[in-house]
Every structure is written in C-alpha cells, then in structure tokens.
Steps between C-alpha positions, in 0.01 A plus 500: 500500500617140467412378149511174321876440507525592863188298601623199298840479666332538851262215418791273369736560782260490791278232341794269480621584861165448670362188304428225755520734807232476763307798618523541885289805534385816312448860597368821325665794691386739209137457550418701186718268290281185546199541275321175588364335804343181374699286497689652793880540463541231777355252271863466365627402845618139485511486109805445282598765252564358150632802324440856365340576164450825314208658314597836321634697798341281761665229711313186594629306821368147455428248774381136518203600697321611180555864581707762324609841632479762215723796548542834319806685604368825347778776503688438813432129612746230513472120563815378689612187679684546820697255724367690811144620576411864506533686813231729654691804370478394139220731377540388145337158573154443337456134485708241672518121422712339769658158383563219742877513423525844643497701178226764429336586166442875532296745301647834582418849379712812508358858511175620643244413225423149616374386171639143467244242563450116546190287451472136617287310258388141442724384211192440258399855570825664371419532129161653573656761753432845332880593505587190304192461288538864356877435395593495134747230369829483650766730354769228528603249397270459196237773459262484217546709172485870602294647217174331599601496882522880515151541356376806321495752800646835394746501792881546484712196523645600840158491653383184334805300597452594875125396486494173685166427338679507161819329585619385852828575667632832345527818706666842463855379522497225242264660249765781442757222451281300254412794294858623474592138391237508238591859393146613537373845640328456830213711359459318173132387465378150461331608177831602348688186583592289200496112514880503473523749793263293709713189444814682589322637813404144605861371443630809705271411780615149520862590467509771757283324772689164432844683514408650840393168635817341377712771666320455825537116487888548449540773762238455793472253772327479827466714726360740243594868561233752579574658163581292201754645264293572187702431182355803323647676204291826460226510767605771735821558303379825334785743433749204437610373158280242329670161530418428126580836316660737753230770479390663829203308640192714581203470723137618523398557866157446627361554842588157635719338233763572221521370155861466363592475139768557243410773244726348247387142531136559561365828402681594174702750680215687655522590881155460644338774710570453877178530696684673784586788288144515350352542858758766592403706202129494579 
C-alpha cells in the first residue's frame, strides 16, 4: 500500500505538473471507485486544477471551482499523469481527468479487489469528511510528542503506529523501518515505553519518512512508474543480514501481512514465534 512517503512524492510531482491546467472532461470508468454523486464528477469540467495536496495516505486534487477530489489509493491504486489518454482496453482506469492540453490525470488500480476510491467534495467539506476528520496528526514532518500521542491503550507499537486515528500516514512497510531505526520491538507495549524511547521513536519516524521522501525527490520524475522503488532496509528483507549489526533479519507472518525485525537490535536476541508455524502445529 502506498504510504506517506509515496503519497507525498506523488502529490509533489503531479501537483506541480498540473497546476494551472484546465479540465476538458471527466470520466469514471470504475463505477465502484467514485463514492459521491453530489456534486457530480462533471462539475470539474471547465475548471482549472491548482495542485495536489496530501492528508495522511490520501491525495487531494484541488481546483479553482471550489471542489476537491479526495483519493485513497488503498493497496493497489496509483495516481498517474499521462501525455496520452487511456484507451478502451485499459482496464486499470478508475477515474479520468482529461486536461485541455491533451494530458490525462488517471486514477488506476491493479489487481481484482477494486478498493481504491475517490470522492468529489466542496472544498469547505473536506475537513469534515469522515476519512479526514478521523485522522490523527501527521507522522511527518513534525508530529507531536509520542508519549501522550500513543495514549494508554495496551496495544503493541506496531499496531499503534499503523492506526490512522492515532497518527496518520504510516503503514506496514514503514512501521517496520521506523521501529528498526528506533531499536524497539514491534511487540513492545505502549505502557512499557519510557519517555526517552518515545522521543527516539518520534525522531526515528521523522528521519525514516523524511529520508524516503528525500530519496524519491532525488530519483523520481514524471512519468511515475507503476511501482515505486521503495528504499526499505528491513521490510520484506527477512533472511538477509541486518544493515546495522549484520544479524539475520527475522519475520513474524500473519494471514495478510508480515512484520520484519532484527533480533539483535530490537528484541534482545530473541527470535519471536512465527505465527505460520503456530498454525501448522495446531
């Protein structure tokens, strides 16, 4: 799933490229992707796009018509800008914004789930929209102090940091990176977190997310590829040596995701129980 660094660079690059572009017409080939009908998508026709913003993992396409298109890419969505318009055979198209210079801003989705969505809203309604109103503070560039932010819920850090109501923008890929950077176990409980560890966790969050954005800014340009090259050090790298200490990276597998960690750096040398083995032994 695209997370804060990926969504941020998409917003920057596409936002700069479409600012001042006129909208010729709009289409929604993926009928399930468009979640609103008032105002209709065609209300964007004839307007001028002014940029693209970001809220957590959401993109916000802005126009001078007082309307914004709120987009969530979910796990397989992509917002891309093309010099040519989509053909009839492009089954990935979900929402198309055709610009008057011949280019096309296209919400695409790969796979079969069709979970990516878009909502056209009047600009003053954006902050009250449930998907935005329920977000916690942004994880980057300046999140609040983590000890009060994470509250008192007896949940592990890996779960808390992925909860968009607690802090917005972090998902499964980058939470592994952040906890590794902070040398904290993914299963450490908030109640056991010291003030120093909370401060280091906050700094690790800023450093890893900011570092990824800097890498993207230095290496990516339009047109954006279907898959961004994630600059990850440990996520999905289990079995490889830890970049910091050289120990073998381990993983805990769940039904639909994997937690990667370094036993030496994060769990005092303990290899955590792999849930796949637990299920097989039942």
